[in-house]
C-alpha positions as YAML, in Angstrom:
chain: A
units: angstrom
residues:
- id: 1
  name: UNK
  ca: [85.93, 99.37, 118.47]
- id: 2
  name: UNK
  ca: [89.49, 98.67, 119.67]
- id: 3
  name: UNK
  ca: [88.28, 96.73, 122.69]
- id: 4
  name: UNK
  ca: [85.86, 94.72, 120.56]
- id: 5
  name: UNK
  ca: [88.66, 93.71, 118.17]
- id: 6
  name: UNK
  ca: [91.04, 92.80, 121.00]
- id: 7
  name: UNK
  ca: [88.40, 90.64, 122.70]
- id: 8
  name: UNK
  ca: [87.59, 88.91, 119.43]
- id: 9
  name: UNK
  ca: [91.26, 88.17, 118.73]
- id: 10
  name: UNK
  ca: [91.80, 86.94, 122.29]
- id: 11
  name: UNK
  ca: [88.98, 84.45, 121.84]
- id: 12
  name: UNK
  ca: [90.81, 82.81, 118.90]
- id: 13
  name: UNK
  ca: [94.05, 81.22, 120.12]
- id: 14
  name: UNK
  ca: [95.06, 80.06, 116.64]
- id: 15
  name: UNK
  ca: [94.80, 83.55, 115.24]
- id: 16
  name: UNK
  ca: [92.11, 85.21, 113.19]
- id: 17
  name: UNK
  ca: [91.97, 86.48, 109.62]
- id: 18
  name: UNK
  ca: [90.59, 89.87, 108.66]
- id: 19
  name: UNK
  ca: [87.76, 88.24, 106.68]
- id: 20
  name: UNK
  ca: [86.70, 86.32, 109.80]
- id: 21
  name: UNK
  ca: [86.57, 89.53, 111.80]
- id: 22
  name: UNK
  ca: [84.57, 91.23, 109.04]
- id: 23
  name: UNK
  ca: [81.92, 88.53, 109.12]
- id: 24
  name: UNK
  ca: [81.71, 88.11, 112.89]
- id: 25
  name: UNK
  ca: [81.93, 91.76, 113.89]
- id: 26
  name: UNK
  ca: [79.92, 92.99, 110.91]
- id: 27
  name: UNK
  ca: [82.31, 95.84, 110.22]
- id: 28
  name: UNK
  ca: [83.95, 96.93, 106.98]
- id: 29
  name: UNK
  ca: [87.44, 95.71, 106.12]
- id: 30
  name: UNK
  ca: [88.54, 99.34, 105.82]
- id: 31
  name: UNK
  ca: [87.44, 100.24, 109.34]
- id: 32
  name: UNK
  ca: [88.81, 97.01, 110.87]
- id: 33
  name: UNK
  ca: [92.09, 97.46, 109.00]
- id: 34
  name: UNK
  ca: [92.49, 101.00, 110.30]
- id: 35
  name: UNK
  ca: [91.89, 99.97, 113.91]
- id: 36
  name: UNK
  ca: [94.00, 96.79, 113.58]
- id: 37
  name: UNK
  ca: [96.88, 98.86, 112.20]
- id: 38
  name: UNK
  ca: [96.70, 101.15, 115.21]
- id: 39
  name: UNK
  ca: [96.62, 98.17, 117.60]
- id: 40
  name: UNK
  ca: [99.64, 96.66, 115.83]
- id: 41
  name: UNK
  ca: [101.60, 99.91, 116.20]
- id: 42
  name: UNK
  ca: [100.68, 100.06, 119.89]
- id: 43
  name: UNK
  ca: [101.83, 96.46, 120.39]
- id: 44
  name: UNK
  ca: [98.40, 95.28, 121.55]
- id: 45
  name: UNK
  ca: [98.15, 92.61, 118.84]
- id: 46
  name: UNK
  ca: [100.59, 90.81, 116.53]
- id: 47
  name: UNK
  ca: [100.21, 89.83, 112.91]
- id: 48
  name: UNK
  ca: [101.92, 86.77, 111.50]
- id: 49
  name: UNK
  ca: [101.36, 86.10, 107.83]
- id: 50
  name: UNK
  ca: [97.65, 86.88, 107.44]
- id: 51
  name: UNK
  ca: [96.50, 86.15, 111.01]
- id: 52
  name: UNK
  ca: [96.16, 88.40, 114.04]
- id: 53
  name: UNK
  ca: [97.11, 87.20, 117.53]
- id: 54
  name: UNK
  ca: [96.72, 88.72, 121.01]
- id: 55
  name: UNK
  ca: [100.09, 89.79, 122.40]
- id: 56
  name: UNK
  ca: [98.84, 90.07, 125.98]
- id: 57
  name: UNK
  ca: [97.64, 86.47, 125.95]
- id: 58
  name: UNK
  ca: [100.89, 85.34, 124.37]
- id: 59
  name: UNK
  ca: [102.94, 87.01, 127.10]
- id: 60
  name: UNK
  ca: [100.71, 85.63, 129.84]
- id: 61
  name: UNK
  ca: [101.01, 82.08, 128.52]
- id: 62
  name: UNK
  ca: [104.80, 82.36, 128.11]
- id: 63
  name: UNK
  ca: [105.12, 83.48, 131.73]
- id: 64
  name: UNK
  ca: [103.31, 80.29, 132.75]
- id: 65
  name: UNK
  ca: [105.68, 78.25, 130.54]
- id: 66
  name: UNK
  ca: [102.77, 77.00, 128.45]
- id: 67
  name: UNK
  ca: [103.37, 76.40, 124.77]
- id: 68
  name: UNK
  ca: [100.79, 76.99, 122.08]
- id: 69
  name: UNK
  ca: [100.99, 76.53, 118.34]
- id: 70
  name: UNK
  ca: [101.27, 80.28, 117.71]
- id: 71
  name: UNK
  ca: [104.25, 80.68, 120.08]
- id: 72
  name: UNK
  ca: [106.40, 78.98, 117.47]
- id: 73
  name: UNK
  ca: [105.27, 81.48, 114.86]
- id: 74
  name: UNK
  ca: [106.26, 84.42, 117.04]
- id: 75
  name: UNK
  ca: [109.73, 83.00, 117.71]
- id: 76
  name: UNK
  ca: [110.81, 84.17, 114.27]
- id: 77
  name: UNK
  ca: [109.09, 87.58, 114.44]
...
């Protein structure tokens, strides 16, 4: 389940809402929330406002000096 969530989040560069994950992955909000919370604690994803972002992709893009819309959001986190 963790890998499925990470892959889904990585495929959405502008972040993804929990409701979008519910619909696409066909999993309950409770189950997704539990796994997302664990991934947040482990630093595998980031949450800004109500959207989830992939931290590994963010770091990779920053190393290449590429700027994306969500980089600005993380600057204040």
